[in-house]
N, C-alpha and C positions, 0 to 999 in steps of 0.2 A: 502495501502500501506505501508505505514512503519515497518507495525510487518509486513507482508512477506518480507521484504528486512532483516528487523536485526533477524531474527527464518533463511532464510538462510547463515545470516552473524556468529550468531554461532552456525549455523551446521558445515560449512567452516570452523574457525574456529581450531574444534574441529575433522578438516577432515573425514569429514561426509558429501559430495558433495549431496548428493542425498536425497530430501525432500517432503513430501508427501502432496499434495496441491487438495484435496479430492481425485479424482481418475488422477488430474494426478502427473508423478514425473518431478518434476527438477534437473536438473545437474546443476552441480557449479563447470568450471575447475577446479581443485585443484594444479597447476601449478605445480605437480611435482610428485614423483612418489604412488602410495600406492594399496599397496597389497588387491586392488576390484577383482579380477577376478582371485581365486585359485582359484584347483578344493576343494577344505574345503568346501571353500563359495559356491560352486554349491552344494556340499553333504547338508551342512549346509542349504539351501534355498526352495532343494530337501525334506528333511524330517520333512520339517517345516509345520502341519497340517496348518497353518491359515501365512505366512510369513509376511501378513503384521500387522498384532498386535503382533505375534510372537519377528518381527526382526527389524532392520534397515530398512527405507527405500532403496530398489537395485534394476533393472533393472531385476535383479533376482526373485525378488518378484513377479514382471508380468509377467515374462513368467511363472512363475510356475504357476498362474491361469488362463493363456492363454491356457495354456495345460490340468490340470486339466477340464478344462468345455469342450476342446476340444475332449478330451476323453471321457466325461460322455456325451456327445454327439454322439458319434459316438455310444458306448457301447446299446444308447437308442436307434439309429437306425435315429436318428433323422441328421435331415443338423446342422451342426456348426450356431448356427444366429452372427450377429454383433452385439456390444451396445456397 
């Protein structure tokens, strides 16, 4: 518990509000404007082969992974599954 809070605090102090805990993305309100949702950021995550290992945690990484799984399932002719 304490190590999770320490990690969240350290990332918060560096203006990184997103933290991955396994497959869960935890967000801490930064209480200020951060350039987290720019067109450049969207392109950065969309271009990454594996944004979870190449880039800092972000909601765009989750969206990117979900989109890839959906496209792969549709191309294979199988209905997307929940996981």
